[in-house]
Backbone as a printed PyTorch tensor [residue, N CA C, xyz], in Angstrom:
tensor([[[ -0.5490, -20.7650, -10.3970],
         [ -0.7730, -19.3290, -10.4750],
         [  0.1300, -18.6040,  -9.4670]],

        [[  0.6940, -17.4980,  -9.8980],
         [  1.5860, -16.7240,  -9.0430],
         [  0.7910, -15.9370,  -8.0170]],

        [[  1.2020, -16.0600,  -6.7390],
         [  0.5300, -15.2840,  -5.6910],
         [  0.9500, -13.8240,  -5.7810]],

        [[  0.0520, -12.9000,  -5.4540],
         [  0.4420, -11.4890,  -5.4520],
         [  1.6170, -11.2120,  -4.5140]],

        [[  2.4500, -10.3100,  -4.9490],
         [  3.5730,  -9.8130,  -4.1580],
         [  3.1230,  -8.5260,  -3.4890]],

        [[  3.4060,  -8.3880,  -2.2000],
         [  3.0490,  -7.1650,  -1.5000],
         [  3.9830,  -6.0250,  -1.8540]],

        [[  3.4250,  -4.8460,  -2.0540],
         [  4.2160,  -3.6490,  -2.3410],
         [  3.7550,  -2.5430,  -1.3990]],

        [[  4.6980,  -1.9930,  -0.6500],
         [  4.4140,  -0.8650,   0.2350],
         [  5.0860,   0.3700,  -0.3530]],

        [[  4.3030,   1.3790,  -0.6680],
         [  4.8450,   2.6190,  -1.2220],
         [  5.0590,   3.6200,  -0.0860]],

        [[  6.3180,   4.0270,   0.1060],
         [  6.6480,   4.9380,   1.2130],
         [  7.7990,   5.8600,   0.8310]],

        [[  7.7820,   6.3470,  -0.4070],
         [  8.9050,   7.1440,  -0.8990],
         [  8.6770,   8.6450,  -0.8230]],

        [[  7.4860,   9.0740,  -0.4200],
         [  7.1300,  10.4810,  -0.5230],
         [  7.8210,  11.4090,   0.4590]],

        [[  7.7160,  12.7030,   0.1590],
         [  8.3530,  13.7410,   0.9770],
         [  7.5120,  14.1550,   2.1820]],

        [[  6.2310,  13.8090,   2.1920],
         [  5.3230,  14.2170,   3.2720],
         [  5.2710,  15.7330,   3.3990]],

        [[  5.1410,  16.4140,   2.2750],
         [  5.1720,  17.8840,   2.2750],
         [  4.0470,  18.4830,   3.1050]],

        [[  2.8480,  17.9080,   3.0490],
         [  1.7120,  18.4710,   3.7940],
         [  1.8420,  18.2310,   5.2980]],

        [[  2.6000,  17.1920,   5.6710],
         [  2.7970,  16.9110,   7.0950],
         [  3.8910,  17.7970,   7.6730]],

        [[  4.8800,  18.1480,   6.8550],
         [  5.9640,  18.9980,   7.3300],
         [  7.1070,  18.2430,   7.9780]],

        [[  7.0000,  16.9430,   8.0650],
         [  8.0730,  16.0850,   8.5880],
         [  7.8220,  14.6730,   8.0680]],

        [[  8.8060,  13.7870,   8.1520],
         [  8.6290,  12.4500,   7.5780],
         [  7.5110,  11.6720,   8.2730]],

        [[  6.3800,  11.5580,   7.6130],
         [  5.2480,  10.8940,   8.2660],
         [  5.4910,   9.3980,   8.4460]],

        [[  6.3720,   8.8210,   7.6380],
         [  6.6780,   7.4060,   7.8040],
         [  7.2120,   7.1040,   9.2130]],

        [[  7.8020,   8.1230,   9.8540],
         [  8.4340,   7.9440,  11.1590],
         [  7.5740,   8.3950,  12.3310]],

        [[  6.3780,   8.8760,  12.0680],
         [  5.5220,   9.3520,  13.1560],
         [  5.1400,   8.1880,  14.0780]],

        [[  5.1510,   8.4020,  15.3830],
         [  4.7790,   7.3140,  16.3070],
         [  3.3450,   6.8630,  16.0820]],

        [[  3.1640,   5.5520,  16.1330],
         [  1.8340,   4.9710,  15.9660],
         [  1.7850,   3.6910,  16.7940]],

        [[  0.9630,   3.7190,  17.8280],
         [  0.8840,   2.6000,  18.7660],
         [  2.2860,   2.2240,  19.2390]],

        [[  2.7330,   1.0050,  19.0230],
         [  4.0550,   0.6390,  19.5480],
         [  5.1350,   0.7020,  18.4720]],

        [[  4.8680,   1.4110,  17.3580],
         [  5.8340,   1.4820,  16.2660],
         [  5.7030,   2.8460,  15.5860]],

        [[  5.7400,   2.8770,  14.2660],
         [  5.5670,   4.0980,  13.4840],
         [  4.4310,   3.8610,  12.4840]],

        [[  4.0470,   4.9130,  11.7650],
         [  3.0290,   4.7240,  10.7170],
         [  3.4720,   3.6480,   9.7370]],

        [[  4.7000,   3.7800,   9.2370],
         [  5.1970,   2.7860,   8.2910],
         [  5.3910,   1.4350,   8.9640]],

        [[  5.8700,   1.4350,  10.1930],
         [  6.0690,   0.1820,  10.9100],
         [  4.7850,  -0.6130,  11.0510]],

        [[  3.6660,   0.0850,  11.2260],
         [  2.3790,  -0.6010,  11.3560],
         [  1.9760,  -1.2680,  10.0450]],

        [[  2.2720,  -0.6180,   8.9140],
         [  1.9510,  -1.2120,   7.6110],
         [  2.8400,  -2.4330,   7.3650]],

        [[  4.1210,  -2.3150,   7.6950],
         [  5.0330,  -3.4520,   7.5540],
         [  4.5720,  -4.6100,   8.4290]],

        [[  4.1620,  -4.3050,   9.6630],
         [  3.6900,  -5.3570,  10.5730],
         [  2.4530,  -6.0450,  10.0240]],

        [[  1.5360,  -5.2880,   9.4250],
         [  0.3310,  -5.8850,   8.8350],
         [  0.7030,  -6.8060,   7.6860]],

        [[  1.6470,  -6.3680,   6.8540],
         [  2.0860,  -7.2100,   5.7380],
         [  2.7280,  -8.4850,   6.2540]],

        [[  3.5420,  -8.3720,   7.2970],
         [  4.2060,  -9.5590,   7.8610],
         [  3.2150, -10.5040,   8.5260]],

        [[  2.1530,  -9.9690,   9.0980],
         [  1.1640, -10.8050,   9.7870],
         [  0.2090, -11.4790,   8.8060]],

        [[  0.2720, -11.0930,   7.5480],
         [ -0.6040, -11.6560,   6.5280],
         [  0.0440, -12.8830,   5.8890]],

        [[ -0.6360, -13.4260,   4.8850],
         [ -0.1310, -14.6020,   4.1670],
         [  0.7660, -14.2300,   2.9900]],

        [[  1.1490, -12.9700,   2.8640],
         [  2.0580, -12.5770,   1.7970],
         [  3.3810, -13.3220,   1.9290]],

        [[  3.8640, -13.8570,   0.8200],
         [  5.1600, -14.5500,   0.8230],
         [  6.3190, -13.5910,   0.6170]],

        [[  6.0480, -12.4770,  -0.0470],
         [  7.1160, -11.5300,  -0.3810],
         [  6.5710, -10.1190,  -0.2850]],

        [[  7.4080,  -9.2140,   0.2410],
         [  7.0160,  -7.8080,   0.3750],
         [  8.1400,  -6.9310,  -0.1660]],

        [[  7.7740,  -6.0060,  -1.0450],
         [  8.6920,  -5.0070,  -1.5830],
         [  8.3180,  -3.6630,  -0.9550]],

        [[  9.3190,  -2.9620,  -0.4300],
         [  9.1270,  -1.6370,   0.1670],
         [  9.8720,  -0.6280,  -0.6800]],

        [[  9.1610,   0.3700,  -1.1990],
         [  9.8020,   1.3990,  -2.0110],
         [  9.9990,   2.6500,  -1.1640]],

        [[ 11.2650,   3.0380,  -1.0230],
         [ 11.6280,   4.2280,  -0.2610],
         [ 12.2590,   5.2490,  -1.1920]],

        [[ 12.2910,   6.4910,  -0.7390],
         [ 12.9100,   7.5530,  -1.5250],
         [ 13.3730,   8.6540,  -0.5980]],

        [[ 12.4970,   9.6340,  -0.3670],
         [ 12.8150,  10.7120,   0.5660],
         [ 12.9690,  10.1350,   1.9770]],

        [[ 13.9310,  10.6690,   2.7310],
         [ 14.1670,  10.2800,   4.1280],
         [ 14.5730,   8.8020,   4.2660]],

        [[ 15.1400,   8.2380,   3.2090],
         [ 15.4510,   6.8100,   3.1910],
         [ 16.3400,   6.3850,   4.3640]],

        [[ 17.4230,   7.1270,   4.6120],
         [ 18.3720,   6.7180,   5.6520],
         [ 17.7010,   6.6580,   7.0230]],

        [[ 16.8990,   7.6810,   7.3430],
         [ 16.2210,   7.6880,   8.6530],
         [ 15.2110,   6.5460,   8.7670]],

        [[ 14.5100,   6.2630,   7.6780],
         [ 13.4960,   5.2060,   7.7010],
         [ 14.1460,   3.8440,   7.8760]],

        [[ 15.2210,   3.6090,   7.1420],
         [ 15.9250,   2.3250,   7.2670],
         [ 16.4610,   2.1530,   8.6840]],

        [[ 17.0270,   3.2190,   9.2560],
         [ 17.5930,   3.1320,  10.6010],
         [ 16.5290,   2.8720,  11.6630]],

        [[ 15.2950,   3.2930,  11.4050],
         [ 14.2360,   3.2090,  12.4210],
         [ 13.4200,   1.9210,  12.3640]],

        [[ 13.6140,   1.0830,  11.3510],
         [ 12.7560,  -0.0900,  11.1810],
         [ 13.5580,  -1.3790,  10.9830]],

        [[ 12.9980,  -2.4790,  11.4510],
         [ 13.5340,  -3.8070,  11.1500],
         [ 13.0080,  -4.1980,   9.7740]],

        [[ 13.8830,  -4.2420,   8.8070],
         [ 13.4820,  -4.5320,   7.4310],
         [ 13.9810,  -5.9030,   6.9700]],

        [[ 14.3070,  -6.7590,   7.9210],
         [ 14.7610,  -8.1020,   7.5550],
         [ 13.6650,  -8.8230,   6.7690]],

        [[ 14.0650,  -9.4240,   5.6660],
         [ 13.1260, -10.1570,   4.8410],
         [ 12.3160,  -9.2930,   3.8960]],

        [[ 12.4920,  -7.9740,   3.9710],
         [ 11.7750,  -7.0440,   3.0910],
         [ 12.7080,  -6.6560,   1.9430]],

        [[ 12.2130,  -6.6810,   0.7430],
         [ 12.9760,  -6.2800,  -0.4320],
         [ 12.8340,  -4.7620,  -0.5750]],

        [[ 13.8980,  -4.0400,  -0.2250],
         [ 13.8510,  -2.5690,  -0.2450],
         [ 14.3570,  -2.0570,  -1.5830]],

        [[ 13.5460,  -1.2100,  -2.2100],
         [ 13.8830,  -0.5920,  -3.4890],
         [ 13.9370,   0.9100,  -3.2760]],

        [[ 14.9510,   1.5580,  -3.8500],
         [ 15.0450,   3.0100,  -3.7170],
         [ 14.5230,   3.6970,  -4.9760]],

        [[ 13.6440,   4.6600,  -4.7750],
         [ 13.1820,   5.5060,  -5.8650],
         [ 14.0490,   6.7620,  -5.8650]],

        [[ 14.9090,   6.9230,  -6.8700],
         [ 15.7780,   8.0990,  -6.8740],
         [ 15.0400,   9.3880,  -7.2380]],

        [[ 13.7970,   9.2620,  -7.6940],
         [ 13.0170,  10.4330,  -8.0940],
         [ 11.6320,  10.4020,  -7.4360]],

        [[ 11.5680,  10.4390,  -6.1110],
         [ 10.2660,  10.3280,  -5.4430],
         [  9.3130,  11.4720,  -5.7680]],

        [[  9.8550,  12.5960,  -6.2220],
         [  9.0030,  13.7280,  -6.5870],
         [  8.1070,  13.4030,  -7.7750]],

        [[  8.3810,  12.3190,  -8.4690],
         [  7.5540,  11.9230,  -9.6190],
         [  6.2840,  11.1860,  -9.1880]],

        [[  6.1520,  10.9080,  -7.9020],
         [  4.8990,  10.3630,  -7.3910],
         [  4.8640,   8.8520,  -7.2570]],

        [[  3.7190,   8.3740,  -6.7390],
         [  3.5610,   6.9540,  -6.4300],
         [  3.6790,   6.0520,  -7.6540]],

        [[  3.2610,   6.5490,  -8.8020],
         [  3.3250,   5.7160,  -9.9920],
         [  4.7670,   5.3550, -10.3350]],

        [[  5.6910,   6.2830, -10.1160],
         [  7.1020,   5.9790, -10.3710],
         [  7.6050,   4.9060,  -9.4140]],

        [[  7.1460,   4.9440,  -8.1720],
         [  7.5240,   3.9090,  -7.2040],
         [  6.9160,   2.5660,  -7.5790]],

        [[  5.6770,   2.5840,  -8.0200],
         [  5.0110,   1.3440,  -8.4050],
         [  5.7170,   0.6870,  -9.5860]],

        [[  6.1570,   1.4850, -10.5420],
         [  6.8890,   0.9360, -11.6860],
         [  8.1780,   0.2490, -11.2330]],

        [[  8.8880,   0.8430, -10.2650],
         [ 10.1200,   0.2370,  -9.7600],
         [  9.8320,  -1.0960,  -9.0690]],

        [[  8.7520,  -1.1450,  -8.3040],
         [  8.3820,  -2.3910,  -7.6380],
         [  8.0110,  -3.4560,  -8.6580]],

        [[  7.2720,  -3.0580,  -9.6810],
         [  6.8530,  -4.0070, -10.7110],
         [  8.0590,  -4.6100, -11.4210]],

        [[  9.1030,  -3.8190, -11.5960],
         [ 10.3080,  -4.3340, -12.2450],
         [ 11.0040,  -5.3890, -11.3960]],

        [[ 10.8020,  -5.3420, -10.0760],
         [ 11.3810,  -6.3350,  -9.1690],
         [ 10.5740,  -7.6260,  -9.1250]],

        [[  9.3390,  -7.5750,  -9.5870],
         [  8.4680,  -8.7570,  -9.5460],
         [  7.7690,  -8.9210, -10.8880]],

        [[  8.5410,  -9.1320, -11.9530],
         [  7.9270,  -9.2190, -13.2780],
         [  6.9380, -10.3720, -13.3690]],

        [[  5.8370, -10.1120, -14.0270],
         [  4.7960, -11.1190, -14.2860],
         [  4.0120, -11.5370, -13.0460]],

        [[  4.2150, -10.8600, -11.9220],
         [  3.4560, -11.1940, -10.7100],
         [  2.3840, -10.1440, -10.4690]],

        [[  1.2080, -10.5490,  -9.9680],
         [  0.2520,  -9.5400,  -9.5030],
         [  0.8500,  -8.8120,  -8.2970]],

        [[  0.4330,  -7.5820,  -8.0870],
         [  0.9350,  -6.7970,  -6.9630],
         [ -0.2170,  -6.4070,  -6.0480]],

        [[ -0.0360,  -6.6520,  -4.7570],
         [ -0.9930,  -6.2020,  -3.7410],
         [ -0.4220,  -4.9240,  -3.1540]],

        [[ -1.1140,  -3.8170,  -3.4040],
         [ -0.5880,  -2.4980,  -3.1190],
         [ -1.0630,  -1.9780,  -1.7650]],

        [[ -0.0960,  -1.5960,  -0.9420],
         [ -0.3440,  -0.9810,   0.3610],
         [  0.3570,   0.3730,   0.3890]],

        [[ -0.2070,   1.3060,   1.1240],
         [  0.3910,   2.6270,   1.2360],
         [  1.0550,   2.7700,   2.6040]],

        [[  2.2620,   3.3050,   2.6040],
         [  3.0160,   3.4370,   3.8460],
         [  2.4470,   4.4400,   4.8190]],

        [[  1.4210,   5.1910,   4.4010],
         [  0.7890,   6.1700,   5.2910],
         [ -0.6550,   5.7970,   5.6170]],

        [[ -0.9920,   4.5010,   5.4760],
         [ -2.3310,   4.0040,   5.8540],
         [ -2.1420,   2.8690,   6.8520]],

        [[ -1.8660,   3.2020,   8.1090],
         [ -1.4800,   2.1720,   9.0840],
         [ -2.6160,   1.2860,   9.5740]],

        [[ -3.8530,   1.5870,   9.2140],
         [ -4.9640,   0.8160,   9.7600],
         [ -5.3780,  -0.4040,   8.9580]],

        [[ -4.6350,  -0.7430,   7.9050],
         [ -5.0200,  -1.9130,   7.1030],
         [ -4.8630,  -3.1800,   7.9490]],

        [[ -5.8990,  -3.9990,   7.9530],
         [ -5.9360,  -5.2180,   8.7610],
         [ -5.3190,  -6.3750,   7.9720]],

        [[ -4.4310,  -7.1630,   8.5880],
         [ -3.8860,  -8.3440,   7.8960],
         [ -4.9730,  -9.2870,   7.3850]],

        [[ -6.1210,  -9.3370,   8.0810],
         [ -7.2130, -10.2010,   7.6220],
         [ -7.7820,  -9.7190,   6.2910]],

        [[ -7.7620,  -8.4080,   6.0590],
         [ -8.2220,  -7.8710,   4.7800],
         [ -7.2170,  -8.2270,   3.6850]],

        [[ -5.9400,  -8.1300,   3.9950],
         [ -4.9120,  -8.5520,   3.0320],
         [ -5.1330, -10.0170,   2.6660]],

        [[ -5.3290, -10.8520,   3.6760],
         [ -5.5250, -12.2830,   3.4150],
         [ -6.7900, -12.5460,   2.6090]],

        [[ -7.8360, -11.7900,   2.8680],
         [ -9.0760, -11.9540,   2.1050],
         [ -8.8470, -11.5940,   0.6350]],

        [[ -8.0580, -10.5510,   0.3950],
         [ -7.7370, -10.1910,  -0.9910],
         [ -6.9080, -11.2980,  -1.6520]],

        [[ -5.9480, -11.8490,  -0.9280],
         [ -5.1230, -12.9300,  -1.4870],
         [ -5.9690, -14.1480,  -1.8270]],

        [[ -6.8810, -14.5030,  -0.9320],
         [ -7.7380, -15.6660,  -1.1660],
         [ -8.6800, -15.4220,  -2.3370]],

        [[ -9.2720, -14.2340,  -2.4080],
         [-10.1620, -13.9320,  -3.5250],
         [ -9.3900, -13.9810,  -4.8450]],

        [[ -8.1630, -13.4600,  -4.8260],
         [ -7.3610, -13.4770,  -6.0480],
         [ -7.0210, -14.9130,  -6.4560]],

        [[ -6.7370, -15.7480,  -5.4710],
         [ -6.4380, -17.1480,  -5.7730],
         [ -7.6320, -17.8200,  -6.4380]],

        [[ -8.8090, -17.5170,  -5.9520],
         [-10.0230, -18.1250,  -6.4910],
         [-10.4530, -17.5000,  -7.8120]],

        [[-10.2430, -16.1930,  -7.9240],
         [-10.7780, -15.4860,  -9.0860],
         [ -9.8840, -14.2920,  -9.4380]],

        [[ -8.7960, -14.5540, -10.1720],
         [ -7.9400, -13.4380, -10.5940],
         [ -8.7270, -12.4780, -11.4770]],

        [[ -8.3050, -11.2400, -11.4850],
         [ -8.9900, -10.2420, -12.2970],
         [ -8.0100,  -9.2580, -12.8910]],

        [[ -8.5130,  -8.0930, -13.2480],
         [ -7.6950,  -7.0290, -13.8440],
         [ -7.2140,  -6.0670, -12.7570]],

        [[ -8.1530,  -5.6350, -11.9230],
         [ -7.8490,  -4.7790, -10.7730],
         [ -8.9000,  -5.0690,  -9.7180]],

        [[ -8.4640,  -5.2920,  -8.4920],
         [ -9.4160,  -5.4640,  -7.3940],
         [ -9.0950,  -4.4250,  -6.3310]],

        [[-10.1410,  -3.7820,  -5.8350],
         [-10.0030,  -2.7900,  -4.7730],
         [-10.8210,  -3.2560,  -3.5720]],

        [[-10.5780,  -2.6410,  -2.4510],
         [-11.2830,  -2.9960,  -1.2270],
         [-12.4080,  -1.9970,  -0.9940]],

        [[-13.5950,  -2.5070,  -0.7960],
         [-14.7790,  -1.6630,  -0.5750],
         [-15.1180,  -1.6950,   0.9060]],

        [[-14.8710,  -0.5770,   1.5830],
         [-15.2120,  -0.4370,   2.9980],
         [-16.6050,   0.1700,   3.1110]],

        [[-17.1050,   0.3000,   4.3210],
         [-18.4510,   0.8500,   4.5000],
         [-18.5480,   2.3060,   4.0600]],

        [[-17.4150,   3.0070,   4.0140],
         [-17.4390,   4.4290,   3.6510],
         [-16.6550,   4.7400,   2.3830]],

        [[-16.3590,   3.7290,   1.5760],
         [-15.7080,   4.0140,   0.2980],
         [-14.6790,   2.9690,  -0.0870]],

        [[-14.0750,   3.1780,  -1.2520],
         [-13.0690,   2.2590,  -1.7740],
         [-11.6800,   2.6790,  -1.3170]],

        [[-10.8600,   1.6920,  -1.0170],
         [ -9.5100,   1.9930,  -0.5580],
         [ -8.5760,   0.8220,  -0.7510]],

        [[ -7.4220,   0.9310,  -0.1450],
         [ -6.3970,  -0.1150,  -0.2390],
         [ -6.6830,  -1.2110,   0.7790]],

        [[ -6.1680,  -2.4110,   0.5170],
         [ -5.2620,  -2.7540,  -0.5730],
         [ -5.9510,  -2.9240,  -1.9180]],

        [[ -5.2000,  -2.5370,  -2.9600],
         [ -5.5520,  -2.8410,  -4.3430],
         [ -4.7420,  -4.0730,  -4.7520]],

        [[ -5.2690,  -4.8570,  -5.6770],
         [ -4.4810,  -5.9180,  -6.3100],
         [ -4.4900,  -5.6510,  -7.8040]],

        [[ -3.2830,  -5.5370,  -8.3750],
         [ -3.1200,  -5.2270,  -9.7950],
         [ -2.6700,  -6.4770, -10.5320]],

        [[ -3.3200,  -6.7740, -11.6290],
         [ -2.9500,  -7.9280, -12.4460],
         [ -1.6820,  -7.6270, -13.2420]],

        [[ -0.9590,  -8.6760, -13.6810],
         [  0.1810,  -8.4330, -14.5770],
         [ -0.2270,  -7.6740, -15.8340]],

        [[ -1.4320,  -7.9200, -16.3350],
         [ -1.9140,  -7.1960, -17.5150],
         [ -1.9630,  -5.6920, -17.2490]],

        [[ -2.5410,  -5.3150, -16.1200],
         [ -2.6280,  -3.8910, -15.7790],
         [ -1.2450,  -3.3200, -15.5130]],

        [[ -0.4060,  -4.0790, -14.8410],
         [  0.9560,  -3.6030, -14.5620],
         [  1.6910,  -3.3180, -15.8680]],

        [[  1.4400,  -4.1410, -16.8830],
         [  2.0520,  -3.9130, -18.1850],
         [  1.5830,  -2.6400, -18.8520]],

        [[  0.4850,  -2.0840, -18.3810],
         [ -0.0620,  -0.8460, -18.9520],
         [  0.3120,   0.3970, -18.1410]],

        [[  1.1610,   0.2360, -17.1130],
         [  1.4660,   1.3660, -16.2340],
         [  2.0710,   2.5450, -16.9770]],

        [[  2.8870,   2.2710, -17.9900],
         [  3.5310,   3.3760, -18.7010],
         [  2.5360,   4.2370, -19.4600]],

        [[  1.3370,   3.7220, -19.6740],
         [  0.3190,   4.4840, -20.4030],
         [ -0.5330,   5.3490, -19.4650]],

        [[ -0.3880,   5.1310, -18.1480],
         [ -1.2290,   5.8610, -17.2040],
         [ -0.6950,   7.2650, -16.9820]],

        [[ -1.5970,   8.1940, -16.7840],
         [ -1.2330,   9.5840, -16.5500],
         [ -2.1250,  10.1630, -15.4600]],

        [[ -1.7750,  11.3610, -15.0210],
         [ -2.5830,  12.0330, -14.0170],
         [ -2.0210,  11.8560, -12.6300]],

        [[ -2.5240,  12.6470, -11.6570],
         [ -1.9780,  12.6160, -10.3020],
         [ -2.2810,  11.3200,  -9.5490]],

        [[ -3.4580,  10.7240,  -9.7630],
         [ -3.8330,   9.4980,  -9.0590],
         [ -4.5170,   8.5410, -10.0420]],

        [[ -3.7420,   8.0120, -10.9880],
         [ -4.3710,   7.2030, -12.0410],
         [ -4.9970,   5.9150, -11.5320]],

        [[ -4.4310,   5.3150, -10.4840],
         [ -5.0250,   4.0710,  -9.9840],
         [ -6.3770,   4.3240,  -9.3380]],

        [[ -6.5270,   5.4730,  -8.6960],
         [ -7.8370,   5.7980,  -8.1300],
         [ -8.8710,   5.9590,  -9.2340]],

        [[ -8.4400,   6.5440, -10.3460],
         [ -9.3590,   6.6710, -11.4800],
         [ -9.7270,   5.2850, -12.0110]],

        [[ -8.7410,   4.3860, -12.1010],
         [ -9.0120,   3.0410, -12.6040],
         [ -9.9050,   2.2440, -11.6550]],

        [[ -9.8870,   2.5950, -10.3670],
         [-10.7160,   1.8500,  -9.4080],
         [-12.2040,   2.0160,  -9.7020]],

        [[-12.5650,   3.0370, -10.5000],
         [-13.9540,   3.2510, -10.8960],
         [-14.2790,   2.6160, -12.2440]],

        [[-13.2790,   2.0140, -12.8780],
         [-13.4540,   1.3960, -14.1990],
         [-14.3690,   0.1790, -14.0870]],

        [[-15.1180,  -0.1010, -15.1540],
         [-16.0390,  -1.2390, -15.0840],
         [-15.3210,  -2.5880, -15.0570]],

        [[-14.0270,  -2.5980, -15.3420],
         [-13.2580,  -3.8440, -15.2280],
         [-12.7260,  -4.0700, -13.8130]],

        [[-12.8390,  -3.0680, -12.9500],
         [-12.3530,  -3.2050, -11.5730],
         [-13.3630,  -3.9900, -10.7490]],

        [[-12.8570,  -4.9320,  -9.9820],
         [-13.6770,  -5.7500,  -9.0920],
         [-13.4920,  -5.2140,  -7.6740]],

        [[-14.4300,  -5.5310,  -6.7880],
         [-14.3150,  -5.0780,  -5.4050],
         [-14.4260,  -6.2490,  -4.4470]],

        [[-13.6910,  -6.1550,  -3.3800],
         [-13.8330,  -7.0560,  -2.2380],
         [-14.4810,  -6.2440,  -1.1330]],

        [[-15.6760,  -6.6140,  -0.7250],
         [-16.4000,  -5.8630,   0.3000],
         [-16.0120,  -6.3730,   1.6710]],

        [[-15.5970,  -5.4580,   2.5470],
         [-15.2210,  -5.8210,   3.9140],
         [-15.9560,  -4.8950,   4.8810]],

        [[-16.2180,  -5.3640,   6.0960],
         [-16.8930,  -4.4980,   7.0720],
         [-15.9470,  -3.4520,   7.6450]],

        [[-16.5180,  -2.3740,   8.1170],
         [-15.7310,  -1.3650,   8.8110],
         [-15.3110,  -0.2180,   7.9250]],

        [[-14.8220,   0.8620,   8.5570],
         [-14.4230,   2.0530,   7.7990],
         [-13.0670,   1.8790,   7.1250]],

        [[-12.8620,   2.6780,   6.1020],
         [-11.5920,   2.6960,   5.3950],
         [-10.4900,   3.1880,   6.3280]],

        [[ -9.2980,   2.5810,   6.2600],
         [ -8.1880,   3.1010,   7.0580],
         [ -7.8930,   4.5550,   6.7110]],

        [[ -7.4440,   5.3100,   7.7020],
         [ -7.1470,   6.7290,   7.4960],
         [ -5.8870,   6.8680,   6.6490]],

        [[ -5.9820,   7.6660,   5.5970],
         [ -4.8360,   8.0130,   4.7530],
         [ -4.2030,   9.2520,   5.3800]],

        [[ -3.0250,   9.1010,   5.9600],
         [ -2.4150,  10.1710,   6.7550],
         [ -1.6080,  11.1060,   5.8550]],

        [[ -2.1570,  12.2770,   5.5930],
         [ -1.4610,  13.2930,   4.8090],
         [ -1.2050,  14.5610,   5.6060]],

        [[ -2.0480,  14.8390,   6.6000],
         [ -1.9700,  16.0890,   7.3560],
         [ -1.9280,  15.7810,   8.8530]],

        [[ -1.5740,  16.7740,   9.6660],
         [ -1.6070,  16.5470,  11.1150],
         [ -2.9820,  16.1110,  11.6130]],

        [[ -4.0560,  16.6380,  11.0230],
         [ -5.3930,  16.2320,  11.4370],
         [ -5.6500,  14.7640,  11.0990]],

        [[ -5.2110,  14.3220,   9.9140],
         [ -5.3280,  12.9030,   9.5610],
         [ -4.5920,  12.0330,  10.5710]],

        [[ -3.4120,  12.4880,  10.9720],
         [ -2.6030,  11.7230,  11.9260],
         [ -3.3410,  11.5760,  13.2540]],

        [[ -3.9410,  12.6560,  13.7280],
         [ -4.7010,  12.5790,  14.9800],
         [ -5.8560,  11.5780,  14.8570]],

        [[ -6.5270,  11.5770,  13.7210],
         [ -7.6290,  10.6350,  13.5080],
         [ -7.1310,   9.1900,  13.4960]],

        [[ -6.0060,   8.9630,  12.8350],
         [ -5.4690,   7.6040,  12.7540],
         [ -5.0740,   7.0910,  14.1260]],

        [[ -4.4360,   7.9410,  14.9170],
         [ -4.0060,   7.5300,  16.2580],
         [ -5.2120,   7.2680,  17.1570]],

        [[ -6.2740,   8.0680,  16.9810],
         [ -7.4500,   7.9210,  17.8400],
         [ -8.2890,   6.7040,  17.4850]],

        [[ -8.1860,   6.2280,  16.2670],
         [ -9.0300,   5.1060,  15.8460],
         [ -8.6090,   3.8300,  16.5650]],

        [[ -9.5770,   3.0770,  17.0200],
         [ -9.2920,   1.8390,  17.7610],
         [ -8.8590,   0.7450,  16.7910]],

        [[ -8.1730,  -0.2330,  17.3640],
         [ -7.7880,  -1.4130,  16.5810],
         [ -9.0380,  -2.1360,  16.1110]],

        [[ -8.9480,  -2.8100,  14.9330],
         [-10.0800,  -3.6230,  14.4890],
         [-10.3750,  -4.7300,  15.4950]],

        [[-11.6470,  -5.0210,  15.6910],
         [-12.0280,  -6.1120,  16.5850],
         [-11.9920,  -7.4320,  15.8100]],

        [[-11.3300,  -8.4230,  16.3940],
         [-11.1900,  -9.7100,  15.7140],
         [-12.2320, -10.6810,  16.1960]]])
């Protein structure tokens, strides 16, 4: 069975933040750097990073050795367009989806998703935190094959409520999705997960 390939989506313009949020300082790196570090610290064998807006600055600011970087020439089309590009780089593989603006994802949660998928592949698996559902998601090749049929601003979030979606329950709050300056302050203030 093919292990899921990690996909980090970081192509957006960060319009609500007013500056490239991928480059905002976060602990000893950046918001995006923290997500890359979590992916590297996990059992993922391969990671695809989709960039678009602010690509040159992001590449210059991060060590991307060993990361498969894909450019989205139309980032204004949203995350689904980036996901389709990543899927084309890993045909027939499940994808473990991470967001470049959610720096609090724990590598142990990534590994738990990988192990659950190894034991019991499904159609879509999401992570259930104490305060709601969030990333990482794991998408099956079957679902990836249906991406062209999806519509709407956040179709994967809608699918996460589908009766075919499975959940991996983990302790602790959902990582902060950084879209605004207030979100950024919350993410920076949140303590590291206790191991």
